[in-house]
C-alpha positions, 0 to 999 in steps of 0.5 A: 364051542360046543352043539349046547341048545340055547333055546329060543335064538342063539344068543352065542350065534348072535354075539359073534354074527354082531362082533364081525358085522361091527369089525366088518363097518369100521374097516371103511376101506372094507365097505367101500369095494363092496359098495363097488361092487354093487353099484357096478351089478347094478348097473350091469347087465343083472341090474334088471334081474337085481331090480326086481328080486330087490322088489320081490323082497320088500314085497315080501318085508314087514314094514 
C-alpha cells in the first residue's frame, strides 16, 4: 500500500478496517473476552469514571 492520496476519505483504509471488524466479530470467543473485560472495568472502582466519560461522549454524539 503506497502513500497515494485517495481524495475525500480513504477507501483503502475503510475497506481494511471493515474487513478487520468482520474478522473480529466472527470470532465469538474474542468478542466474549472483550465484553467480560468491559464488564469488569465498569464494575470496578474505575466504573464511575467510565460512566462519566460515556455521558460526556454522548453529549457530543450526533443523534
